[in-house]
C-alpha positions in Angstrom: -52.3 66.1 22.8 -49.5 64.1 24.4 -49.2 63.0 28.3 -46.5 65.7 28.7 -48.9 68.5 27.7 -51.3 67.6 30.7 -48.4 67.2 33.1 -48.0 69.8 35.7 -44.5 69.9 37.7 -45.3 73.2 39.5 -48.6 72.0 41.2 -46.2 69.5 43.3 -43.8 69.7 45.8 -40.2 68.6 45.2 -40.6 65.0 46.7 -43.7 64.1 44.7 -42.4 65.1 41.2 -42.7 62.2 39.1 -42.3 61.7 35.4 -45.0 60.0 33.4 -45.0 55.9 33.4 -43.9 56.0 37.4 -40.3 57.2 36.6 -38.9 59.1 39.8 -36.2 61.9 38.9 -32.8 61.4 40.5 -30.3 63.7 41.3 -27.4 63.8 39.3 -23.7 64.0 40.4 -20.6 65.3 39.0 -16.8 65.0 39.8 -14.3 67.5 39.4 -11.6 66.0 37.2 -8.9 68.0 39.2 -9.8 67.8 42.8 -12.2 65.1 42.8 -14.8 67.2 44.4 -18.3 65.8 44.1 -21.1 68.1 43.4 -24.6 67.6 42.5 -26.3 69.3 39.5 -28.4 71.5 41.6 -25.2 73.0 43.2 -23.8 73.5 39.7 -26.8 75.3 38.8 -27.1 77.8 41.8 -23.7 78.9 41.1 -24.6 80.2 37.6 -21.1 79.1 36.2 -19.8 75.5 35.9 -16.9 75.6 38.2 -15.6 73.6 41.0 -16.1 75.4 44.4 -13.0 74.1 45.7 -10.3 74.4 43.1 -11.9 76.4 40.2 -11.8 73.7 37.8 -14.1 73.5 34.9 -13.8 70.1 33.8 -16.5 67.4 35.5 -17.0 63.9 34.9 -20.7 62.7 35.3 -20.8 60.0 38.0 -22.6 56.8 37.1 -23.9 53.8 38.9 -21.1 51.0 39.5 -21.3 48.4 36.4 -22.8 45.2 37.1 -20.7 41.9 36.8 -19.4 41.5 33.4 -21.1 38.9 31.4 -19.5 36.9 28.6 -21.8 36.3 25.9 -20.8 33.7 23.4 -21.3 34.0 19.9 -23.0 30.9 18.2 
């Protein structure tokens, strides 16, 4: 039996949901490639179809956190 089998998501409220090892779920955001409209995954799921609410585009890019300062690694 794994830790996932014992874990119950339904008994907790939306804010209290956590994954094993203390990992907090985060909202995922997508950007429409055509108009730049930013939508959350929950908004896209509510619509049913993956389509931009502003322009009707169907191509989205997943927003990522900004990259940290690039580090130069020297080979030995």
